[in-house]
C-alpha positions as CSV (number, residue, x, y, z in Angstrom):
1,M,-47.3,-33.8,32.2
2,N,-45.5,-34.8,29.1
3,K,-42.0,-33.4,29.0
4,F,-42.0,-33.4,25.2
5,K,-45.2,-31.3,24.9
6,S,-44.4,-27.6,24.3
7,D,-46.0,-24.6,25.8
8,P,-46.9,-22.1,23.0
9,D,-46.6,-19.0,25.3
10,R,-43.2,-20.2,26.5
11,D,-42.0,-20.9,22.9
12,R,-43.1,-17.5,21.7
13,D,-41.2,-15.8,24.5
14,L,-38.1,-17.8,23.6
15,L,-38.3,-16.7,20.0
16,E,-38.5,-13.1,20.9
17,V,-35.4,-13.1,23.1
18,P,-32.1,-13.3,21.4
19,L,-29.7,-16.0,22.3
20,T,-26.8,-15.0,24.5
21,S,-23.4,-15.4,23.0
22,R,-22.0,-18.9,23.4
23,R,-18.4,-17.9,23.0
24,S,-16.0,-19.5,25.4
25,R,-14.6,-17.6,28.3
26,R,-11.1,-18.5,27.2
27,Q,-8.8,-15.6,26.4
28,P,-7.9,-15.6,22.7
29,Y,-4.2,-16.3,22.3
30,D,-1.9,-13.7,20.8
31,A,-0.5,-15.3,17.6
32,E,2.3,-12.8,17.4
33,R,3.4,-13.5,21.0
34,F,3.1,-17.2,20.4
35,G,5.3,-16.8,17.3
36,E,7.9,-14.9,19.2
37,I,8.1,-17.6,21.9
38,A,8.3,-20.3,19.2
39,E,11.2,-18.4,17.6
40,R,13.0,-18.1,20.9
41,I,12.6,-21.9,21.5
42,A,13.7,-22.7,18.0
43,R,16.8,-20.5,18.3
44,F,17.7,-22.2,21.6
45,I,17.2,-25.6,20.1
46,G,19.6,-24.8,17.3
47,T,22.5,-23.9,19.7
48,A,25.4,-25.9,20.9
49,R,24.3,-25.1,24.4
50,F,21.1,-27.0,23.9
51,L,23.0,-30.0,22.5
52,V,25.3,-30.0,25.5
53,Y,22.3,-29.7,27.9
54,M,20.4,-32.5,26.1
55,T,23.5,-34.8,26.0
56,S,24.2,-34.2,29.6
57,F,20.6,-34.9,30.5
58,V,20.5,-38.2,28.5
59,L,23.9,-39.3,29.9
60,G,22.8,-38.4,33.4
61,W,19.5,-40.3,32.9
62,M,21.3,-43.4,31.6
63,A,23.9,-43.2,34.4
64,W,21.3,-42.8,37.1
65,N,19.2,-45.7,35.8
66,H,22.2,-47.9,35.3
67,L,24.3,-47.3,38.3
68,M,21.7,-46.7,41.1
69,H,20.2,-49.3,43.3
70,P,17.3,-51.0,41.5
71,S,14.7,-49.4,43.9
72,L,15.9,-45.9,43.0
73,R,15.9,-46.4,39.2
74,I,13.1,-44.7,37.2
75,D,13.6,-46.3,33.9
76,E,15.2,-49.7,33.3
77,F,17.7,-50.5,30.5
78,P,15.7,-50.2,27.3
79,F,15.1,-46.6,28.6
80,I,11.5,-46.6,27.3
81,F,10.5,-43.5,29.3
82,L,13.6,-41.6,28.1
83,T,12.7,-42.6,24.5
84,L,9.1,-41.3,25.1
85,M,10.4,-38.0,26.5
86,L,12.8,-37.5,23.6
87,S,10.0,-38.3,21.1
88,L,7.7,-35.9,22.8
89,Q,10.4,-33.2,22.8
90,A,11.0,-33.8,19.1
91,S,7.3,-33.8,18.3
92,Y,7.0,-30.3,19.8
93,A,10.3,-29.0,18.5
94,A,9.6,-29.8,14.8
95,P,6.4,-27.6,14.5
96,L,8.0,-24.8,16.6
97,I,11.0,-24.8,14.2
98,L,8.6,-24.8,11.2
99,L,6.6,-21.9,12.7
100,A,9.8,-20.0,13.3
101,Q,10.9,-20.6,9.7
102,N,7.6,-19.5,8.3
103,R,7.8,-16.3,10.3
104,Q,11.4,-15.7,9.1
105,T,10.2,-16.3,5.5
106,D,7.4,-13.7,6.0
107,R,10.0,-11.2,7.3
108,D,12.3,-12.0,4.4
109,R,9.5,-11.4,2.0
110,V,8.7,-8.1,3.5
111,Q,12.4,-7.1,3.5
112,F,12.7,-8.2,-0.1
113,Q,9.7,-6.0,-1.1
114,E,11.2,-3.0,0.8
115,D,14.6,-3.6,-0.8
116,R,13.0,-3.7,-4.2
117,I,11.1,-0.5,-3.6
118,R,14.3,1.2,-2.3
119,D,16.3,-0.1,-5.3
120,E,13.6,1.3,-7.7
121,R,13.8,4.7,-5.9
122,T,17.6,4.6,-6.1
123,Q,17.5,3.8,-9.8
124,A,15.0,6.6,-10.4
125,D,17.2,9.0,-8.5
126,A,20.3,7.9,-10.4
127,E,18.5,8.3,-13.7
128,F,17.3,11.8,-12.6
129,I,20.9,12.8,-11.6
130,T,22.3,11.4,-14.9
131,R,19.8,13.6,-16.8
132,E,20.7,16.6,-14.7
133,I,24.4,16.1,-15.3
134,A,23.8,15.7,-19.0
135,S,21.8,18.9,-19.0
136,L,24.6,20.8,-17.1
137,R,27.2,19.5,-19.5
138,A,25.2,20.8,-22.4
139,Q,24.8,24.2,-20.7
140,V,28.5,24.4,-19.8
141,Q,29.4,23.8,-23.4
142,Q,27.3,26.9,-24.3
143,V,28.9,29.0,-21.6
144,A,32.2,30.8,-22.3
145,T,35.1,29.0,-20.7
146,R,38.0,30.9,-19.0
147,E,40.4,30.1,-21.9
148,F,37.8,31.4,-24.4
149,V,37.3,34.6,-22.5
150,R,41.1,35.1,-22.1
151,S,41.7,34.6,-25.8
152,E,38.9,37.0,-26.7
153,I,40.2,39.6,-24.3
154,K,43.7,39.1,-25.7
155,E,42.5,39.6,-29.3
156,Q,40.6,42.7,-28.3
157,L,43.6,44.0,-26.4
158,E,45.8,43.4,-29.5
159,E,43.3,45.2,-31.7
160,L,43.2,48.1,-29.3
161,L,47.0,48.3,-29.2
162,D,47.2,48.2,-33.0
163,Q,44.5,50.9,-33.1
164,L,46.6,53.0,-30.7
165,K,49.7,52.5,-32.7
166,R,47.9,53.5,-35.8
167,D,46.5,56.6,-34.1
168,E,49.9,57.6,-32.8
169,R,51.4,57.2,-36.3
170,S,48.6,59.2,-37.8
171,G,49.0,61.9,-35.1
172,K,52.8,62.1,-35.8
173,D,52.3,62.3,-39.4
174,S,50.0,65.3,-39.2
């Protein structure tokens, strides 16, 4: 039997059955969680503590490989393995730092937009309050002030007193 020869019944059956999903069984990674971890690492790499740890490690590595018996040394003088490890660390650190910076830029952009919206609301509120104060000032100028009312009452009182005096004089004269 020729292995390249096809069976029509088998081919028809295969065409009627949908293919199963060929997705991998790997769990999809959570980009947000990965970003948070990258930021933590980038923050740690940017600290004095990291520099002290890295300097201590390098000095310890060099001391071990220089002072120990030749059979116990891991890396001889040019320290090629140490250079490889530091290069590997730097090659991972740079993208992690860039990822952290990109996430910070995104947060800054969102914060800037929120600040702009808040500033616009504050400006609109200030303009509204300014219009209200101007309206109140216009209304207060139309309302009688205390001094105005006192002067009017005083004038009326003086007129009444004059009227009373006139009435008393005219009553005495009669």
